[in-house]
N, C-alpha and C positions, 0 to 999 in steps of 0.2 A: 538581658537578665531581668526577670520580674522582681520588683522591689516589694518588701513586706509592708502591708498596709498597717498603719497605726495612727492613733490620735496625734502623735507628734508629727508624723509624716504629713497629715492633712493641714496641721497648723503651719507647716513650713512652706506651703504653696504660696507663692508671691501674689500680692494684690494686683487687680487688673490695671490700675493706674500706674503701678510700678513697672509692670511688664511693658506697658505701652510707651515707656520712655526709651526702650531699646531703639537704637538708631534705625535698624532695618524696618521695624514696625512703624516707627514715626514716619519714615519715608513712604512706606506702602500706604499709609492712611491718606496721603494726598492724591495718590493715583487710583487706589482701589476703593477708597471710602472708609471712613472710620468704623462703620458698622460691620463691614466685612472683616476688618482686622480684629475687632473686638470678639466676633464670633470665633475666629481662629484661636484667639487667646483663651476664650472660655472652654473650648474643646480640649486645648492642651492642659489647662488647669484641671479639668475633670479627669484626664488621664493620669495626672500626677496624684490626684486624690485617690484614684483606684490603685495606685502603686505601680502603674505601668511605666512611669518614667520619673526621674529625679526632679524635685522642685526646681533645681538649678537649670534644668533643661527645658523649662516651659517656654521661654522666649525663643529658643532654637526650634522647638517643635512647632510653635505657632508660625514662625517665619517660613519654615520648610513647607507648611501646609497651604500657604497662600497661593492663589492663582498667579501665574507669571505675567498675566496681561489684564488690562482693565476691561477688555471686551472678550466675549466668549469665542469669537472667531479665531481659529488657529491657523497659522501659516502651514502650507502644504507644499511638499515637493511633488510636482506633477510628473510621475513616471508612467502615466497611462498610455502615452503615445497619441493621445487626443489633444491637439494643439489648443482648441477652443472648447474646453470641457465645461459645460454649463453648470454642473454640480460643484465645480471648483472655481467658479467665478469668472469663467471665460477668459478674456484677455488680461494678462498681467500688465500693469502700467509701466511705462518707460521711466527711466531716472528723471527725465525732464518733467514728466507729468507728476511724479511723486513730489518733486521739488516745488512745482506749481501749487499742488494741493497744500503743502506745508505753508507756503507763503500766503495762501488765501485763507488759512484757518482762522486768522484774527479778523479785525475789521478791514473791509476792502471797499473799493469804489464800484461794487457790483451794479448799483443803480444810481451812481452819483458822478456828476461831471466835475472833475477837479478844477477845471478852468473857470466855469461859471458859478459853481456852487449849487447848481440846480439838479433836479432829478433827471435821469436819463434812462434810455431803454436798456433793460437787462440783457446781458449776453452778447453785447456788440463785438467784443474781442473774438469770441468763438465763431460768430457769424462771419466776421471779416476773414478769419483764417480759412473757413470753409469755402468762401467765395473765391479766394485766391487759389485754393486747391482745385476748385471746379469752376473755371471761367464761364462755362456754358450756363450756369445758374445765375439768374438775375437777383435772387434773394434767398436767404436761408433762415431757418428757425429751428430751435432745439427744444425737445420735450424729454420726458424722463425714461422712455424706452421705445423700442420699435413698434410694439403693439399700440402704445399710446399715440404714436404718429398716425397710424391708420385710423384709430378711433376719432382723433381730431378731424382728420380729413372727411370721414364719413359723416360725422355730426355736423360739421360746418357746411359741407357741400351737398349732402344727400339726405338729410333727415326728411322723412315723408316722401322721398323720391326713390328712384331705382339706381342701383349700381350694376353695370353689366360686367360679367366675369365668366371666363371659360370654366366648364366643369372640371377640367383637368388641373385647374389651378386653385381649387377650393381645398386648401391644405390644412392639416393639423400642425400647429406651430410649436408643440411641446407641452408636456404636463397636462395633456387632455384638452388644451385650448384649441378650438377649431376656428378657422377664419370666418366661416359663415355665421357662427354664433357671435363672434366678436363684432362683426359688421352689423348684424341685425339688432344687437343690443343698443345701437345708436338711434334706432327708429328708421333706418334705411331698409329698403327691400332689395334683395339680391335677385337679379335676373340672370339665370344660368344659360349659357349658350354652348353649342357643340356637344361632343361626347367626351368621355373620360380620356380617350387617346387621340382624338382628332377634332380640331376646331378650325373653321375657315372664316375669311372676311365676310362672306355672305351670311354666316351665322350671326355675326354682330349686326350687320345691316338690317336683318329681318326683324330685330327686336327694338331698335332705336326708335324712340318716340318722344313726345313732349314731357313725359315723366322721367326720362333718362337724365341723371345728373352727371355721370362720368363713366368712362370705361376704366376698369381696373385690370392691370396685368400683374400677375404675381410670379416671381421666380420660385419654382418648387425646390427650395434650397436644401431640403433634407431627403430627397429621393430623386431617382432618374427613371425615365420611361424610354424603352427601346423597342424597335420593331416598327409596326405600322402606326406611326404617330405623326402628327403635324400640329403646329401652332402658328399664330399670326404674329408677324414681326411688328415692332413698334412703328416703323415707317408706314406700314399699311393702316394701322389703327389711327395714326395721326391724321390720315386723310378722310376720316369719317365725320369730321366737323364737331366733335365733342372733346372736352378735356380728357387727357389720358394720364392716369396715375400709374407709375411703375413702382411696385414694392420690391426692392432689391433684396431685403432681408440681411444679407451678409455685410454690407457697408463698405464695399470697395469704392473709392472715389475716382480712380482712374484705372485703365487696363494694366494688367501685369502678365508677362509671358509665362510666369510660373503657373498661373491659373487662367488659361486662355478662354475657357468656356464660362467663366464666372462673370455675370453682368456687372457693370460699374455705373456710377452716377454720370460721369462725363459723357460716356458713349450713349447712355440712355437718353439724356437730354438732347444731345446732338441728333439722335435718331427721331426726335419728335415728341418725347414725353413732356408733358406740361409740368409735371411734379414727380419727384422721386422721394420715396421714403426708405429709410434704412436704419440699422442699429449701429451704435457707436462702439459697442464692446465686442464686436466680432472681428472681421478682417481689418477694420480700421485700427484696431488695437488699443482703443481708448476705454473710457469709463462707460457704464451703462447709461445709455441715452438714445433718443430717437431723433433722426435727422430728417428735415424737410427742406428740399432744394428744388428751385424751379422758378416759374413765372412770378414776377413781383406782385401782381394783383392777387394771385391765388394765395401766396405766402402771407400777404398782409391780411387777407380775409381770415386766414387761420389764426394768425397772431392776435387779431382783435376779437376773436370769439371768446365768450365767457369761459368756456371749458379750458382754454389755453392756460389760464392762471392755475387751475387745479393740476395741470400736467407739467408745470414749469420745473426747471432743474435748479439746484442750489448752486452756490458760488464755488463749492469744491468740484462739482462736476464740470462746470463751465471752465474752471482753471485747468483741470486735467484734459478736457477735450481740446481746448485751444493749444496746449502744449503738445498734445499728441498729433494734431493736424500739422503743426509747424515742424515737427521732428522729421528727420530723414529716415529713421528706422525705429521700429518698436520691437519689444520682445517677441511678439507674435510672428513678425516677419523674420526675425533672427532664427526662430525655431523652424519656420517653413523652409528657410534657405540652407539650413545645415546639411552638409554633404554626408552621404552614407559612410564614406571613408573616414571622415572625422569622427563620427559616432562609433565606428568600429574600433578605432584606436583608443578612444576614451573607455569603451566597454572593456577592452582587454586590460587596460591599466587598472580599472576598478576591480576586475576579476582577480588579477594578480595580487593586488593589495589585500583583498579579502582572503585569498588562499593563504597568504603569509600570516594572517590573523587567525587562521584555523577555521575559516568559514567555507563550506563547500559552495563553489560558484562556477559558472560557465558563461559563455556569451552565446547569443542567439540572434540570427538574422530575422527581422520582423518587418511589419508594415505599420506606419503611422497614418492617421487621417486628420483632416482639417477640423471637423467637428463644428459645433455651434451653429448648425444650419447653414454651412458654407461648403461649396465645392463638393457636392455629393458624388461619390464614385471615384474621387481622386485619391490615389494611394501613394504614400511617400516611403521609399525604401529606408529602413532604419535598422538600428542594432540595440539590443537590450542585454542587461546583466540578468542571467537566469539563476534563480534560487529555489530552494525548497518552498513549496506552496504554503507550508505551515507558518512561514515567516510573514505572510500577508497581514494578519491581525496584529502581531507585535509591532510591525513597522508602522501601522496606522496609529499606534499609541505613542510613537516617538514624538519629540518636539524639536524641529518641525515634523509633522506627520509625513510619512512617505506612502504614496498611493500608486500602486502598479496595477497589473492585470494578471489574472490567473488563466493559463491555457495549458491543457493537457497535464495537469498536476504540477505545473511549474509556475512560479511567480516571475513574471517578466518586468523588469524595471527598464522601460524604454527611455533612452536618453535624449530623444529629439526635443522634448519640452523642458529638459533640465539644463540650465545654464552651466557652462563649464566651471564657473567659480563655486558651484554647489557640489562638485564631485566629492570633495573631502567630507562635506556634511552628509552626503548620501552614504558614503563608505562607513562613516562613524555610526550612522543610524542602523545600518545593517549589522555591524558588529555588536552594537548594543542590543538589538533585537535577538540576535542569535545566541548571545552569551548571557543575557539577562542583566547586564551591567550598564546602567545609563551612563552616557558620556564616554563609552569605550572608544 
């Protein structure tokens, strides 16, 4: 009910310092900042002056209008069916990685030797974990993402020289970034060999000369080519007498039968690659980072290059990466290994609960994908809760937001990427979106 505006009403509006003594607002000041809280109070006071709410309700209105988190990033329930969704942050961290990040949030020995009291090399724990996971690598280094790993390699090894790469591997890596542009920005020249669909050893041999720095082999991780195609194996490239760099992209450290066609670091190094580059936040299931694994002399040359400092990772990334590599399982691989029968049963349970709440729902058999530039063409049988497509936008506005995909006028909430312990949260969000009652 709108209150009648009067001079007495305006005089009854509490002072800012008085409102800020409210326990909820005092607590919020420490996490959101005093200025954010004061702005919320000022807006509530102005509403009271206009007669839109009672002066006694100013503190309540201010508290209700505050953001729930100190950062603008919002948690999302990924019901898209894309396991490594780039727009949703790719790999979710494991419990072990989250715990490691929290432990590293304060002062840590990131570049400090506890025993001697001297400065030490950054990221040794993560590097040691990577070397244990990939015994074929002599050394390891970590930078801030996969593209940065390639930039460092090209800058340190090939500035002013040539990088030989097959035309069929000159890929676009997302958001309009193209591999040739990335490499040429370092001052290296690209020597293309072969054709789009076929490249042979003789194509490489024909262009190798004194200006050749290394041979680059790129896994085309976001597309496949079929038909009259051929490429050159690492074993054959290794016999050409030049360093061979393999860009894996997706970040698998060892082979896995679930994705038999996806290249991995261990196999690539054993096949003759001198250096492997990969991302940490894809199939590895860790934080955003770029991995460099291979010959000790090459890795040391990269590590000591001036650009390496500009590309280095922080203590939180190092902590999360080390914990991820040491862990036996990650949320990414949990999602990849979920059986269709399990997802079907969960979808039916959520559907039944939604119908009991008066929300029209069904189940639908669907297909999930790996995403994130990994395992192109691989499809994973899955099940989704099917809803009216009009619920897509209201569900995105929930907290946490729920993001699905719309197909044929239906909103599909694919459960492959949704941990089972979030089923109740998913159901509640759907009911709230359908009824317009938050927290239903």
